[in-house]
N, C-alpha and C positions, 0 to 999 in steps of 0.2 A: 315740512310745515303742516301737512295734513294731519299729523299726529297731535298737534297742539290745539288746545281749546281756549277761547277767550273768556275771561271773567272780569267784571268790574265790581269792585268792592269798596265799601266806605272805610274810613280810618277805624282803627282798633278792631279789625277783623282778624280773628285767629285762623291762620291757614293750617297750622299743625299745633297740637297740644303736646306739651311735655308728657312722656310716658306712652304716647300712641305710636303706632308703627307708620312711618311715612310711605305713602304710595304715590306721591306727586312731587314733581320739581316745578319751580315757577320761574318764568322769565319776566322781568319787570319792563313793561313798555313805558308806563308813567307811574310815579309814586315812590314811596319809601317804605322799607320794611326793616324791622329790628328783630334780632334773634336774642332770646334771653332764657334764663332758667330761674327757678325758685330756690333760694338758699335760706332755709328756715324762715319763710314768710316774707323774704325780701327779694324783689326782682333784681337780677344781675344781668345787665345787657352785655352781650359779647361781641356783637357785630351789627353793622348797618349796611343795607344794600339799596342801591338806587337804579335809575334807568339803565337798561341793557345789561344788568347783572342777573345771573341765575342764582336762585337760592333754594335751599332745601336742607333737611337734616341728612347729610350725606351718610353718616354712620347708620342711621335707621334705614334709609333708602336702600343702600347697597347690601347690608347684612340682615335686613328684615328683623331688626331689634327695636325695642322701645326708644323713642327719641329722647335724648338728654335735654332738649331745648324746646321752647315754644317759638313759633314764627308768627309774627303779627304785623299788620300794616300800621304805619304811623299816619300816613296821608291817604286820602282816597286814591285808589290805585287801579290801573288797568294792567292785568296780568295775562300771560299765556301759560297754561299748565299742560304738563304731559304726564300720563300715567306710567308707572314703573314698567309695566309689560311692554309698552310702546318704546320707551327709552332703551330698554334692554335690546329690542330689535335693532334700533339705530346703532347702539354700541357695537353690535356684531358686525354691522356693515362698515362702521368707521375703522374697525381693525384692518380692513382691506384697503383703506385709503390713507396712506402715510401722512399727507398734509392735514387731514381732518383729525386723525389720531394724535398728531403732534400738537395741534391747536387745543384739543381737549386736555391732554396731559399738561400743557403749559397753564391752562386755566386752573387745574387742580393745584399745581405747584404755586401759582400766584396766591391762591387762597391760603394754602399752607404757610407760605411766607408771611402773609398778613397776620395770621394767628401767632406765629413765632415772634414776629416783631412786637406785637402787642403784649405777648406774654413776657418777653425779656424787658420791655419798657416798664411793665407793671412791677418788676422786681428792682430794676436799677435806677429808674428815673423818679424824681419827686412828682407829686401831683401837678405842681406848676409846670414842670418840664413836659409832662404828658399832655397837658392842655396846650402848651405852646407848639408841641409837635403836631397836635391835631389841627390847630389853626393853619400851620404851614403845609401839612401833607394832605389834609382832607377838609378843606374849608367848607365844602357843601354840608358837612355835618354841623358845623357851627351855624350856618345859615338856615338849615331846614329842620333840625332836630330840637325838640323841647329840652330845656335845661336839665330837667330831672333825669331824662334818659342819658344825656351827656355825662352827668355826674355819676350815674350808675356805671356807665361804660368806662369811666376813668377810675372807678373804685373809690369814690369819695361821696360825701353828702352834698346836697344842694347848697347848704350853708357854706361848706368849704369851697365849693366852686364859685359861689358869689364873692367870697373873700379873695380868691385868686384873681377873679375878673376885676374887682375893685382895685387891688394892688397893681395890676398891670395897667389899668386905666390911669392911675396916679403917676406911675413910673414912666 
């Protein structure tokens, strides 16, 4: 824990800009973060993170390459951050402790599974079904995230999301 540093930030704070090289990972104590990228001037939200989640641009962080995403707070947040050089030290130590190594590997697989599930759903499910899945599987997103970010995450417009919600409310 001595490697982690506390930071308190307001909503809409960019923790990492698309195209910059990531040198920090963040652990969320309180708050909410979204990960997004710019697609021809349009924000495309790829993931949301909440309390007790760790977030960063893993590709950029591990490979020292420009980040394909921006990481931004949605709510005022209390975060703990660690610099890459310090996390690299911890990673070396974790290799020697099987239970910690396994916990870290499980966390990576969980994140990969979430990405794959979202990717497959974006191809095979209708926008209405993706919204229903979100209500059932991740209700905190529905409760805490502004509608325009949810629409972006689902790959639809705000108007389309409004129509889906109206149809579901009537049915």
